[in-house]
N, C-alpha and C positions, 0 to 999 in steps of 0.2 A: 583259246583252248577250251575244250569241253569240260564243263564243271563235273564234279563227281555225281554219278547218277543217283546215289543213295539219297542225298539231301534234296535234290531237285524233285525226285519222284515222291518223296514223303510229303512235300508241299503239294504236289499235283494230284495225289490220289483222290478220286472222287470229284475232281474239279475239271471243268472243260479245258481241253487242250487249245480250243479256239472258240471263243465265245460267240457263236452265231445267234445266241439269244438276243444279242444287240446288233444283229445284222452285220457283223464285222467283215463278212466276205465281200460286202460292197465297198469296204474301206480301201481295198487294194486292187490295182490292176493285176493281170496275171499273164503268164506265157501263153501263146496260142497252141501249145503242144497238145493239150487235152481236147481243144476244139478240133484240131487237125485229126486226132485219133477218131473222134466221133464222126467226122466227115468221111474218113476212109471206111469206117464201118457202114455208114449210110450208102456209100457208093457201091460197096460189095453187095448190099442187099437190094440195089436197084432204086434207091430213094433219090428224089431230085435234089442233087447237091446244090444246084444254083439257087433253089428256093431256100435252103438252109442258110446259105451265105447271105442272101438278100435279107432274110429275117433279122440277121445279126448286123447288117450294114457292113459286111466285110467282103474282101476279095481273096482269091487264092494267093495272089501276090503278097498281100499283107500277112496271111498265115504262114507263108514260106519265108518271110523275112525274120531272121533271128532277133532283130531289134524291135519288132512289133510287140506292143503290149495291148491286150484286150481287156474289156471290163467283165466282171462276173455276170452282168446282165446279158452281154453278148453270148457268152457260153451257155447261159440258160436258154436264150432264144434258139440256139442251135439244138439243144436237147428237146425243147418243146416241139420244134418242127420235125425232129427225128421221130418222136412219138406219134405225131400226126401222120407222118408218111408210112410208118411201119406198124402202127398200132401199139398201144401200151400193154402188151402182153406180159404176164408175170415172168420174171427171169431175164427180160431184155437188158435190164441194168447189169445183171451178172455177166451176161455175154460181153457187154462193153467193158466192164471192170476187169475181166480176165486179160484184156489187152494192155493194161497199164503195167509198166515195169519201172525199175528204179531209173532207167534212162529217160523215161517220160518226164520225170520231175527235175531234170537238169542238175543244178548244183545242190539242190535239196536232197535228191535221191542219192547222189554220190556221197554226200556227207553221212547219210544214214548207213549205207553199206560199208563205209570206211570206219565206222565207230568201233570202239574196243569191244563192247558187249551190247546185247539187245537193250539193256537198261540205259546205256549211254545213247543209243540210237533213239529211244523213246524220249529221253530228256532233250535231245537236240530237236526232235519233232515238235515238242512242246514250245520251244523258244522260237521256232521258225515256221509255224503252221501256215501262215499266209502264203508261203511259197508252194503249198500243195493246192489241189483243186477241189477239195471237199466242200460240199454244201451242208453236210450233216454236222450236228453239234457233237463233237467227239470228246469223251471223258474216259479217264482211266481209274480203276480201283483193283484191289486184290480181294479175292473171295476164297477163303480157306487156302487151298493149294493152287488156285487158279488166278492168273492175271487176266483182267477183263477190260476190253475196250467196248464202250457203249456208244451208239450212234443215234443221237436225237434227231428228230425229223424236222427239216426246214419247213417254214410256213408258206408252202406253195400248193398248187392244185394237187388233188389226190394221185392222179396218174403220174405226174412229174415227181411228186414226193417219193412214191415207191421206187421209181426208176433211179432217182438220185441216191437213195439209201442203199439200194442193191448195188449200184455202181461203186459208191464210196466204200462199202464193206468188202466187196470182192477185190477192189483195187488194194485196200489195206491188207487183206489176206495174202494177195500176191506179193506185196512189198515185204511182208513179214517172212514169207517163204524165201524170197530172194536174199533178204538181209541175213537170215540165219543160215542160208545155204542148205536147208533141210526140207524134205517133203513130208506132209502129213503131220504138222505140228499143232493144228487146232484141235481143241477138245469141245468147242462150242461154236455154233454158227446159227444164231436164232434171229428170226425176223418177226415183227409184229403183224405184218401183212398175212392174212389167212390164205391168199392165193399162192399156190406152189408153182415153181418152175417145172418144166418138163422133166420126166424121169431121166432122160439122157443127160440133160444139163446138170441135174442134181448128182448123178453118178460121176460126171466129169469133175465137179467141185469136190466130191468125196475123194476121188483118186489123187487129186493134187494137194488138197489141204488136210485130208485125214478125217473129215466129218461131213455128213450129209446135212444140208440146211434144214432147219426145223421152223415151220411156219405157225402163225397164230400164237406166238410167244408174248410174254409180258413186255419184253424190250428187245431192241436190236443190238445184239452183242456178238463179239468174237472173243473166245476164251482160249488160253493156252496155259500149259503148266508153268508155274512160277520159276522153276529151275532154269527155264530158257532165258530169263532176264540176266543171269550171270554167265551165260554161255559166251565164250570168246568167239568173235565173228571171224570168218575165214578170210575176209578181205580188209581186215583192220589196218589202218594207216593213220597215225596221229597227225602227221604233217598235212595229209589230205583233208582231214577233219577240220583242222585249224584254218586252212585256206577256205574251205567251203563255208564255215561258219562266218568268217569275216566277210566274204563276198556276199553271203546271204543276207547279212545285216544291212549292208549297203544297198542291196537290191530291194529289200523291204522298205527302206527309208525312201528310196526313189519312187517306188510304186505307190506308196501311200500319198506322197506329195502330189501325185498326178490327179487325185480325186477331189472334186468339188462337191459342196453340199447339194446343189441342184441335181447333179447326176446321181448322188446317193439317194435322194428322195425319189427321183424318177425310177430308179432301179427297184426300190422297195415297192413302190406302188404297182410296178409292172408285173411283179411276181406274186403279190399278195393274192389269196384266193378271190376269184371273180365275184363270189356272192358275199364277200365280207370286206367292204371298203374301209380301209383304215382312216382314222381322222388325224388331224394335226397333232393333238397331244400324244397319241400313240406313236406316231412317227418320231416326234421329238424325243420321247423316252427311249425308243430303240436306237436312236443316233446319239443318245446321251447328251442332249442339248436341252436347254430350257425352251419353252414355246416362243418366248420373246426373241431369243437368240436365233432360233430357226427362222422365224418370220423376217428378222432383219437381214440375215444372210441371203435368203431367197430374194428379198427386195433389192439387195445390193447386186444380185445377178439379173435383175430386171424381170423377175417373175414372182409368183406367189404359189402357195400350196394349192389353192383352188384351181389356178390355171394349169398346174402340172397334173392335178387329178383329172381334170377334164380332158387334157391331151391324151393321157394314158387310157382313159375310158373310151375315148373315140377310137383310138388305135385298136383296143380290144374288140370293140363292136365291129369295126371293119374286118378284122381277121375272122371273127366268127361268121360274119355275113358271107364271107368267101367260101365257107364250108357248106356246100350244097346239101350235105347229109343232115344238116340241122334245120329244123323249122324255125320260124320267127319266135314262136312260143318257147322252143327249146333255148334259143339264145337269150330271151328275156329271163328265163329261169336261171340259166347259168350265170348271168350277170347280176343276179340278186334282185331283180325287179319283181314286184308283187303280181304283175300280170302283163300281158302283151301291150295293153293300152298305155301303161306307165312307161314301158320301154320305148314305144313308138313316139310318145311325146318328148322324151329326152333325146331320142335320135333326131327328131326334127329340129330341136334347139341346136344340136351340135352341127348338123349338116344342111339344114334347110329343106330337106326332103324326107319323105317317109322311108323306112327301111325296105319296104316292099318295092318301092320305086327304084331305089339305088341298086337293089339286087337284080 
């Protein structure tokens, strides 16, 4: 059964709904529904879908299989290649986010729209956030007469970071709209990014959610009047909520059990900013392990932190080298090397040939 919203939300106010500060999105596998949605968007825009699938190591058959689970890294790979194919224009994440609906989230979305009130739905979201697709650090608090959801930015490259925040915020706004069964409930839609989406897209957002996005703000936030928290939801069904919460708890337990430490470390290294290579103490802290425990678990898997880091850096270098729009000096700078000579020396150690020769 869903616990009373009042006590749960009092505990949660100002606290993360899903602590991505510790990279928890890598702790769970996820449904392929979000990845399929992005692929459909890419296909409509003429992007090479096969390249997106290849980057994630997935096939169409896997994404069409309801029993398939994918990793957070695989979804991020698809998002990265989507931006490479279409360009990381401001607002692209909003366009994708508008396509998410409660049915995209399966059992999680059904539980939210079946809750008694918006506060109950938010409480359920807090307890089962791993079933969503967000990469942003989501927190809730109340400000005067406004209920506010804030979206902290994941530690990935700048273009991907903006895309994910835009996507997560717009998808959350759409879910709020569907859960309440009301149009125009938002009073706040602020983004830290100074680059605004097109006027046409901003107007579309305003018509559906009630407020035009504001850029260059101090924080990424969605706000709505507090009175909506106690609003009875039109599709409330306590039996459905109970079934959804029970099934969701079992699903989270299964998805978490599928993840190994080596995969988690590889995933974090793969999405960390190219010019800021994390070290073992940092990764151990993010995974809430001691350095000694992390080393031992990697050793048990037949690898080491250094080996994983080299593998990831080699893959990153290969991918950048395939982008003919980038010069070798551009690649060296993006990967955090002090100059082209340092990058070339590292590349030769990794592959045995100079980057110019491989290209």
